[in-house]
GUFI-696835 format. One record per residue (C-alpha): residue number from 1; residue in three letters; z, y, x. Coordinates in nm, 4 decimals. Example, Ala and Ser with C-alpha at 12.3 -4.5 7.8 and 13.67 -1.06 7.14 Angstrom:
2
{node 1 "ALA" {0.7800 -0.4500 1.2300}}
{node 2 "SER" {0.7140 -0.1060 1.3670}}
END
This chain:
102
{node 1 "MET" {11.3305 9.3425 12.3825}}
{node 2 "SER" {11.2955 9.3705 12.0071}}
{node 3 "ALA" {11.1094 9.5944 11.7670}}
{node 4 "ASP" {11.0241 9.6423 11.4046}}
{node 5 "ASN" {10.7114 9.7724 11.2408}}
{node 6 "TRP" {10.5910 9.8298 10.8844}}
{node 7 "ALA" {10.2392 9.7160 10.7918}}
{node 8 "LEU" {10.0201 9.6310 10.4933}}
{node 9 "CYS" {10.1056 9.2979 10.3389}}
{node 10 "PRO" {9.8019 9.0635 10.3261}}
{node 11 "LYS" {9.9165 8.9068 9.9970}}
{node 12 "CYS" {9.9746 9.2473 9.8320}}
{node 13 "LYS" {9.6334 9.3601 9.9603}}
{node 14 "LYS" {9.4630 9.0541 9.8080}}
{node 15 "ASN" {9.6438 9.1083 9.4761}}
{node 16 "ASP" {9.5501 9.4775 9.4759}}
{node 17 "ILE" {9.1816 9.4012 9.5379}}
{node 18 "THR" {9.1858 9.1462 9.2535}}
{node 19 "LYS" {9.3382 9.4051 9.0160}}
{node 20 "LEU" {9.0918 9.6736 9.1262}}
{node 21 "ILE" {8.7900 9.4478 9.0723}}
{node 22 "ALA" {8.9166 9.3504 8.7249}}
{node 23 "ARG" {8.9690 9.7180 8.6393}}
{node 24 "GLN" {8.6212 9.8091 8.7676}}
{node 25 "ARG" {8.4674 9.5384 8.5477}}
{node 26 "LYS" {8.6641 9.6579 8.2444}}
{node 27 "VAL" {8.5524 10.0175 8.2992}}
{node 28 "ALA" {8.1903 9.9093 8.3529}}
{node 29 "ASP" {8.1981 9.6984 8.0357}}
{node 30 "SER" {8.3355 9.9916 7.8360}}
{node 31 "TYR" {8.0355 10.2138 7.9188}}
{node 32 "GLY" {7.8753 10.3239 7.5933}}
{node 33 "ARG" {8.1453 10.1543 7.3856}}
{node 34 "ILE" {8.4167 10.4184 7.4122}}
{node 35 "PRO" {8.4022 10.7979 7.3867}}
{node 36 "ALA" {8.2536 10.9643 7.6970}}
{node 37 "ASP" {8.5712 11.1587 7.7766}}
{node 38 "LEU" {8.7776 10.8372 7.7833}}
{node 39 "TYR" {8.5162 10.6656 7.9999}}
{node 40 "GLU" {8.5147 10.9594 8.2430}}
{node 41 "ALA" {8.8948 10.9477 8.2608}}
{node 42 "ASP" {8.8758 10.5756 8.3444}}
{node 43 "VAL" {8.6215 10.6453 8.6201}}
{node 44 "ILE" {8.8467 10.9155 8.7647}}
{node 45 "GLY" {9.1348 10.6685 8.7510}}
{node 46 "LEU" {8.9308 10.4259 8.9616}}
{node 47 "LYS" {8.8526 10.6997 9.2143}}
{node 48 "ASN" {9.2245 10.7793 9.2354}}
{node 49 "TRP" {9.3331 10.4169 9.2719}}
{node 50 "PRO" {9.6659 10.4292 9.4600}}
{node 51 "LYS" {9.6676 10.3278 9.8241}}
{node 52 "LEU" {9.8903 10.0403 9.9230}}
{node 53 "GLU" {10.2218 10.1167 10.0841}}
{node 54 "HIS" {10.3370 9.9553 10.4065}}
{node 55 "THR" {10.5726 9.6960 10.2607}}
{node 56 "LEU" {10.5500 9.4237 10.5265}}
{node 57 "ARG" {10.8269 9.4493 10.7822}}
{node 58 "GLU" {10.7441 9.2911 11.1160}}
{node 59 "ASP" {11.0202 9.2032 11.3595}}
{node 60 "TYR" {10.9468 9.0621 11.6998}}
{node 61 "GLU" {11.1401 8.9888 12.0118}}
{node 62 "GLN" {11.0619 8.8558 12.3547}}
{node 63 "GLY" {11.2499 8.8127 12.6750}}
{node 64 "ILE" {11.3678 8.5881 12.9498}}
{node 65 "ASP" {11.7269 8.4783 12.9871}}
{node 66 "GLU" {11.9268 8.4387 13.3080}}
{node 67 "ASP" {11.8293 8.0707 13.3286}}
{node 68 "GLY" {11.4573 8.1535 13.3255}}
{node 69 "GLU" {11.3850 8.0482 12.9664}}
{node 70 "TYR" {11.1276 8.2743 12.8022}}
{node 71 "THR" {11.1527 8.3251 12.4258}}
{node 72 "CYS" {10.9080 8.4930 12.1912}}
{node 73 "SER" {10.9604 8.5246 11.8158}}
{node 74 "PHE" {10.7881 8.7038 11.5287}}
{node 75 "ARG" {10.8844 8.7352 11.1635}}
{node 76 "ALA" {10.7149 8.9244 10.8833}}
{node 77 "ALA" {10.8420 8.9663 10.5266}}
{node 78 "CYS" {10.7161 9.1759 10.2347}}
{node 79 "ASN" {10.9784 9.3514 10.0255}}
{node 80 "VAL" {10.7457 9.3563 9.7197}}
{node 81 "CYS" {10.5823 9.0131 9.6825}}
{node 82 "HIS" {10.8154 8.8237 9.9202}}
{node 83 "PHE" {10.5320 8.6921 10.1406}}
{node 84 "SER" {10.6755 8.5802 10.4737}}
{node 85 "PHE" {10.5615 8.4404 10.8054}}
{node 86 "THR" {10.7626 8.3174 11.1038}}
{node 87 "PHE" {10.6631 8.2136 11.4553}}
{node 88 "SER" {10.8844 8.1283 11.7503}}
{node 89 "THR" {10.8309 7.9631 12.0864}}
{node 90 "LYS" {11.0231 7.8949 12.4060}}
{node 91 "ILE" {10.8965 7.8150 12.7524}}
{node 92 "GLU" {11.1340 7.6154 12.9686}}
{node 93 "PRO" {11.2144 7.7400 13.3190}}
{node 94 "GLU" {11.0528 7.4394 13.4902}}
{node 95 "THR" {10.7174 7.5417 13.3451}}
{node 96 "VAL" {10.7569 7.8918 13.4798}}
{node 97 "PHE" {10.9027 7.8005 13.8192}}
{node 98 "ASN" {10.6585 7.5149 13.8923}}
{node 99 "ARG" {10.3425 7.7039 13.7992}}
{node 100 "GLY" {10.0817 7.6706 14.0692}}
{node 101 "LYS" {10.2488 7.3750 14.2434}}
{node 102 "VAL" {10.0706 7.0447 14.2800}}
END
């Protein structure tokens, strides 16, 4: 069995939050220093901050082969910042077949 899914990238999310906080500080610091209409436009820009896209592709697969070996794997990769994560494991048949025996 295999599947793919698109999700929010944790690295992109962290970068976005950092940029948003910096922008919020810049707008706050500009209060009273720039014309009111420009300040209001900056505030509206903060309210309309773009939502993150789902750029993290997740692929996972699991199954058991004809010899009884169970395999599970997961891979995630962002097509924007190139963050990636991989996990894979196998369980040998002896572990499965001998479960519960003394």
